[in-house]
Each structure stands twice: as structure tokens, then as C-alpha cells.
C-alpha positions in Angstrom: -21.9 50.6 -78.6 -19.0 51.1 -81.1 -17.0 52.8 -78.3 -17.5 49.8 -76.0 -16.3 47.4 -78.7 -13.2 49.5 -79.3 -12.4 49.7 -75.6 -12.6 45.9 -75.3 -10.5 45.0 -78.4 -7.3 46.6 -77.2 -3.9 45.1 -77.6 -3.8 44.4 -73.9 -7.1 42.6 -73.9 -6.4 40.6 -77.0 -3.0 39.5 -75.6 -4.5 38.3 -72.3 -7.4 36.6 -74.0 -5.1 34.8 -76.4 -3.0 33.4 -73.5 -6.1 32.4 -71.5 -7.7 30.8 -74.6 -4.5 28.7 -75.1 -4.8 27.6 -71.4 -8.4 26.7 -71.8 -7.6 24.4 -74.8 -4.6 22.8 -73.2 -6.2 22.3 -69.7 -9.4 20.9 -71.1 -7.5 18.4 -73.4 -5.4 17.5 -70.4 -8.5 17.2 -68.2 -10.0 14.7 -70.7 -7.2 12.3 -70.0 -7.9 12.3 -66.2 -10.8 9.8 -65.4 -13.3 11.0 -62.9 -16.4 9.5 -61.3 -19.3 9.1 -63.7 -17.1 9.1 -66.8 -16.7 12.9 -66.8 -13.4 14.8 -66.9 -11.8 17.2 -64.4 -12.4 20.8 -65.2 -9.1 22.5 -64.4 -10.1 24.7 -67.3 -12.5 26.7 -65.1 -9.6 28.6 -63.6 -8.4 30.5 -66.7 -12.1 31.1 -67.6 -12.7 32.7 -64.2 -9.5 34.7 -64.5 -10.6 35.9 -67.9 -14.0 37.0 -66.6 -12.4 38.8 -63.7 -9.8 40.7 -65.8 -11.7 41.4 -69.0 -15.4 41.1 -68.0 -18.4 39.1 -69.1 -17.6 39.1 -72.8 -14.3 37.4 -72.3 -15.7 35.0 -69.6 -18.6 34.0 -72.0 -16.2 33.5 -74.9 -13.8 31.4 -73.0 -16.6 29.4 -71.4 -18.2 28.8 -74.8 -14.8 27.4 -76.2 -14.7 25.1 -73.1 -18.2 23.9 -73.8 -17.4 23.2 -77.5 -14.3 21.2 -76.5 -16.4 19.3 -73.9 -18.4 17.8 -76.8 -15.4 15.5 -77.3 -15.5 14.4 -73.6 -15.9 10.5 -73.6 -19.3 10.8 -71.8 -20.6 13.4 -74.2 -19.5 11.3 -77.1 -21.5 8.3 -75.7 -24.6 10.4 -75.1 -24.4 11.8 -78.6 -25.4 8.3 -79.8 -28.8 8.6 -78.0 -29.5 12.3 -77.6 -27.2 14.4 -79.8 -29.1 17.7 -79.8 -29.7 17.7 -76.0 -26.1 16.7 -75.4 -24.6 19.5 -77.5 -26.9 22.1 -76.1 -26.2 21.0 -72.5 -22.4 20.9 -72.7 -22.0 24.2 -74.7 -24.6 26.0 -72.5 -23.0 24.8 -69.2 -19.6 26.0 -70.4 -20.8 29.3 -71.6 -22.8 30.1 -68.4 -19.8 28.9 -66.3 -17.9 31.7 -67.9 -20.6 34.4 -67.9 -22.1 34.0 -64.4 -18.8 34.1 -62.4 -17.7 37.2 -64.3 -21.0 39.0 -63.5 -20.9 38.0 -59.8 -17.3 39.1 -59.6 -18.2 42.5 -61.0 -21.0 42.9 -58.4 -19.1 41.7 -55.3 -15.8 43.3 -56.2 -17.4 46.7 -55.6 -17.5 45.8 -51.9 -14.5 43.4 -51.6 -12.3 42.2 -54.4 -10.8 39.3 -52.4 -14.3 38.0 -51.4 -15.4 38.4 -55.0 -12.6 36.0 -56.1 -14.0 33.3 -53.9 -17.5 34.0 -55.1 -16.4 33.7 -58.8 -14.3 30.6 -58.1 -17.2 28.8 -56.3 -19.9 29.8 -58.7 -18.1 28.4 -61.8 -18.4 24.7 -60.8 -21.8 25.3 -59.3 -23.2 26.7 -62.6 -21.2 24.1 -64.7 -22.6 21.1 -62.8 -26.1 22.7 -62.2 -26.7 23.1 -66.0 -25.3 19.7 -66.6 -27.7 18.2 -64.0 -30.7 19.9 -65.7 -29.5 18.5 -69.0 -29.3 15.1 -67.5 -32.9 15.3 -66.3 -33.8 15.9 -69.9 -32.1 12.8 -71.2 -32.4 10.2 -68.4 -33.1 7.3 -70.8 -30.0 8.2 -72.9 -27.8 8.2 -69.8 -29.0 4.8 -68.6 -28.6 3.3 -72.1 -25.1 4.8 -72.5 -23.5 4.3 -69.1 -25.3 1.1 -68.2 -26.2 2.1 -64.6 -29.0 3.6 -62.7 -29.7 7.3 -63.4 -29.4 8.4 -59.7 -26.3 6.4 -59.2 -24.8 8.3 -62.2 -26.0 11.6 -60.7 -24.3 10.6 -57.4 -21.0 10.1 -59.2 -21.4 13.4 -60.9 -21.9 15.1 -57.5 -18.6 13.5 -56.3 -16.9 15.1 -59.3 -18.6 18.4 -58.5 -17.5 18.3 -54.9 -13.9 17.8 -56.0 -14.1 20.6 -58.6 -15.6 23.0 -56.0 -13.0 22.2 -53.4 -10.2 22.7 -55.9 -11.6 26.0 -57.0 -12.0 27.3 -53.5 -8.5 26.2 -52.6 -7.2 28.0 -55.7 -9.3 31.2 -55.1 -6.4 33.1 -53.3 -4.1 32.2 -56.2 -6.8 33.4 -58.7 -7.0 36.7 -56.7 -3.2 37.1 -56.9 -3.0 36.4 -60.6 -5.8 38.9 -61.2 -4.0 41.5 -59.1 -0.6 40.9 -60.7 -1.8 41.1 -64.3 -4.1 44.1 -63.5 -1.3 46.1 -61.9 1.3 45.1 -64.5 -0.8 46.3 -67.4 -2.3 49.3 -65.6 1.3 50.3 -64.8 2.3 50.0 -68.5 -0.7 52.1 -69.4 0.2 54.9 -67.0 3.8 54.9 -68.2 2.7 55.1 -71.8 0.3 57.9 -71.0 3.0 59.8 -69.2 5.4 59.5 -72.2 2.7 60.7 -74.6 2.0 63.7 -72.4 5.7 64.6 -72.3 5.9 64.3 -76.1 
């Protein structure tokens, strides 16, 4: 266990995680400024979360997803729902973000054993599916709060959320080749540095 911790908290991993964490914060704050159907925001932030899970594994994916979920508490819709169902709202938004980081990283790890390119598409598609799926379950648990806060029928609201989901899924699938490329470039760059360092150490 201690060895696994040491192998994760390397200078390389911390550097990559720090950059991705900054992107998560910036993109989520930026996303909050873009109005979407149903009063939600556009989750551009899913991309660095997916990349983190692909590069560094489930621990990084889960951490980045959790940060995303915490920031989502300040989403306009979440803030409205907090007035009627605070506990359920917090659990829903944090859980959906966390699982949207964990599940894609696990799926990528499984599928990449067969085909890394296909695994990138699986990870890219699964993130919005999990993110919206958990949110949908949370919505079922607070139907009355949603109707009171948004002033419209529950299923009308769900329909708008599905439009938002369709846009996020389409964006992620379109970006999947780019995600694959980013993953490859970073992986090769750092693995190349590692090999060079090892060679120098051997010569010394």
C-alpha cells in the first residue's frame, strides 16, 4: 500500500495533476457563465477530468471529479435547489462529479488493454453519461424541490436536461480523438524523460 502511494505521488504525477486541477477550476467557472437548457451549465470540465483519469488512473480521475462536483454546488440551479433540498442537492452534485471522474478512468483502464484509441472514446462518452445519470437519479429524489425552484413541470425540466446531456455527449465524442492525442503526447513526453534520466543514472 505504501509503495503504491509513493508510485502515485511522483513529481511527474503531481505536475500533471496540478495543471489538470487548474483547468478543472477554470473551465467549470467558465462553464457556469454559459447558459444551458434547464438552468444547468456546460461541462467542458469533463475533458481534463477524463485526461487525468487516463494518464494517472482512478485516483486522479476521482479527485478531479470530486473537485468538479464541489464547484458545481455554486451552479445557479444547484443554488436554487439548495433552498428546498440542501442535503440531497450537495450529495447529488458532488457524487455525480466524483463518479464522472472514477468510472471513465476505470473503463479506460479495461478497454485500453485491447485498444487504446477505442478506450478514449469509451472514456469520453461515459463521463457525460455518468454525470447526467447520477443527476437524473438525484432529481427523482427531489421532484418537489425542482418544481418549486424552477417553476415548471418536472418532466419538462428533465427533457431540458436531456438536451444538455446530448450536447455534452456530442462534444465529448467529437473531442475524443483530441483527448487520445493529448494522452499520447503527454505519456510519451514524460516516459521519454524518464528513460533519459534512467540512462544518465546508469552511466553515472
